[in-house]
C-alpha positions as CSV (number, residue, x, y, z in Angstrom):
1,M,99.2,118.1,112.9
2,S,96.9,115.4,114.2
3,P,98.5,112.3,116.1
4,K,97.1,110.3,113.9
5,E,98.4,111.6,110.8
6,L,100.7,109.3,108.8
7,T,103.7,110.1,106.2
8,V,104.6,107.8,103.5
9,I,107.5,108.0,101.3
10,A,107.4,105.8,98.5
11,R,110.2,105.0,96.2
12,V,109.6,103.5,92.9
13,V,112.3,102.6,90.2
14,A,111.4,101.9,86.6
15,K,113.2,99.0,84.6
16,K,115.2,100.3,81.8
17,N,113.3,101.8,78.8
18,Y,110.3,101.8,80.9
19,E,110.8,105.3,82.6
20,E,108.4,107.3,80.6
21,A,105.4,104.5,80.8
22,L,105.9,104.3,84.4
23,R,105.7,108.2,84.7
24,V,102.5,107.9,82.8
25,E,101.0,105.5,85.0
26,L,102.1,107.2,88.3
27,L,100.4,110.6,87.0
28,K,97.4,109.1,86.4
29,L,97.0,108.6,90.4
30,I,97.6,112.0,91.4
31,A,94.0,113.5,90.7
32,P,91.8,110.6,91.9
33,T,94.0,110.2,95.0
34,R,93.6,114.0,96.0
35,L,90.2,113.8,96.0
36,E,90.2,111.1,98.5
37,E,88.6,111.5,102.0
38,G,91.6,111.7,104.4
39,C,94.3,112.7,101.7
40,L,96.2,115.8,103.0
41,V,99.6,115.7,100.9
42,Y,100.0,113.6,97.8
43,T,103.2,114.6,95.7
44,L,105.0,112.9,92.8
45,H,108.8,113.7,92.2
46,Q,111.1,112.4,89.4
47,D,115.0,112.5,90.1
48,N,117.0,114.8,88.2
49,I,119.7,112.6,87.8
50,D,118.1,109.1,87.6
51,P,114.7,109.6,85.5
52,A,113.9,106.0,86.4
53,L,113.5,106.7,90.2
54,F,110.2,108.4,91.5
55,I,109.3,109.4,94.9
56,F,105.8,110.1,96.3
57,Y,105.5,112.1,99.5
58,E,102.1,111.4,101.0
59,T,100.2,112.7,104.1
60,W,97.4,110.8,105.2
61,A,94.8,111.8,108.0
62,S,94.9,108.2,109.7
63,S,96.1,104.9,108.9
64,A,92.3,103.9,107.7
65,A,92.5,106.7,105.0
66,L,95.8,105.1,103.7
67,E,94.0,102.0,103.5
68,A,91.2,102.9,101.9
69,H,93.5,104.4,99.5
70,R,95.3,101.3,99.0
71,N,91.9,99.5,98.3
72,S,90.6,102.3,95.9
73,P,89.8,101.3,92.2
74,H,92.5,103.6,91.0
75,F,95.2,102.5,93.0
76,L,94.5,98.6,92.2
77,R,94.5,99.4,88.6
78,Y,98.0,101.0,88.8
79,V,99.0,98.0,90.9
80,A,97.9,95.5,88.4
81,T,99.4,97.7,85.5
82,V,102.8,98.6,86.6
83,G,104.2,95.4,87.8
84,S,106.2,94.1,84.8
85,M,107.5,98.1,84.7
86,L,108.9,97.9,88.1
87,K,112.7,97.4,88.8
88,E,112.1,97.9,92.6
89,K,110.0,99.8,94.9
90,D,109.9,100.3,98.6
91,V,107.3,102.2,101.1
92,H,108.2,103.9,104.3
93,L,105.2,104.4,106.8
94,L,106.5,107.4,109.0
95,T,105.1,109.1,112.0
96,R,106.0,113.0,112.4
97,I,107.7,113.4,115.8
98,A,108.5,117.0,115.5
């Protein structure tokens, strides 16, 4: 573990009737993001009880790597596409301490 590593927990909730459409768009992020320099872990989870709830667990080599991801063409396309599908979202940037 490098002291520069950054963990991200991103929580995304689909509006009613948009669960599958949002899932499709989220899955499109996986392959290109995992190829990005500095992407150490990038996993997507869907809640077993609430299918509208998705959680990303990410680890980045640095905040610069995360910033590059946020400016990547595939991430910017995702942001432009899913706005009307989202009920809520929140992102937590974490530093591992143990």
